[in-house]
N, C-alpha and C positions, 0 to 999 in steps of 0.2 A: 359621726355616726348614723347611719340612718336604720330606723326600728324596722327588724322584720316585719311582713303582713303576714300574719296567720291566715291559711287560706283554711275557709270552712268546709265541711261535708255538705252534700245534700241534703243531709237529716237537719244537721245544722242550721242551712238556708232554712230550710221549711217552717223547721221550730220559728226563728225570728217572723219569717213572712205571715205564719199564723198568729203571733202574735201581738204584731201591728198590727193589721188588716184589720181596717175597721169598714165595714161595708152596712149602714143601718139600714132599717125597712121605712122607704121612702115611697110604697108604692102601696096603693090605697087598690083595696075590693070593692067595687061598689056593689057588688050583689052580697056580698057576706060581711062587709062591712070589717073588713080586718086588715091591716099593715103587712108588707112583705117584699121582700129585696128580690130582685130577677136578673136572673144570670148575667145580662149585662152590664147591672150596678157592682156585682160583684167584679166582675171583667176588670172596668172602669177603676174600681179600690185598690185592683190587685197591681194592674198595670206599672205604679211608680214602686213598687215594694219590689218586683221580679227585676226592675232594671238595678235597682241599688243594692242587689244582692247579685248580679249576676246570671239569671236564672231567664227562663223562657217557659209559657206555658201553652201546651199544643193539648186542645179540647176537640175531640170526634165523635162521629156517632153514626151506626148503623141499625140497619133493620134486620133484626135475627127473627128466625121461626126455632120455635121451641115447644115439644109436646101439644101441637095442635092451636099455638097462642103466637102470633106478633109481638115482640119487644123492639125496646129502641136500646142497643148497647150505646153504653157513652162511656168513654175512655178519656182521662185526665192525665195528660203526661208532664211531669216538669222536669226540665232539663236544663243541669249544671252547665252555662257554657264555658267555664273555664277548664272543666275536666272530663265532659261530657257523660258524668254519673245522671243516672235518670230514676225517679220513682213513678210509679205510672199504677193508677184504679181505676177498676172497670164496675159497671155499676148498671142493673137491669130496671125499665119500668115498663110498664103497658096501660092499656086504657085504663 
């Protein structure tokens, strides 16, 4: 008899991805002398985990005008491809 595979919720998948993700700070800022990780570094590290857990990550940004200032509104969307569940987070940055 075949053992039934438990379907993970999107929150369980996010927890596992966050726990397993390793994205070391391999970049060095020559002016400030500190190490950092780029967005590209993080995305390359997360891709195998997204595949492992059946998810996809969509990242988008938009220029928005708030209170006489321009901001970049960045949105990350994690999608569970097995059932369509979605987690989305938005953040703002300015100059």
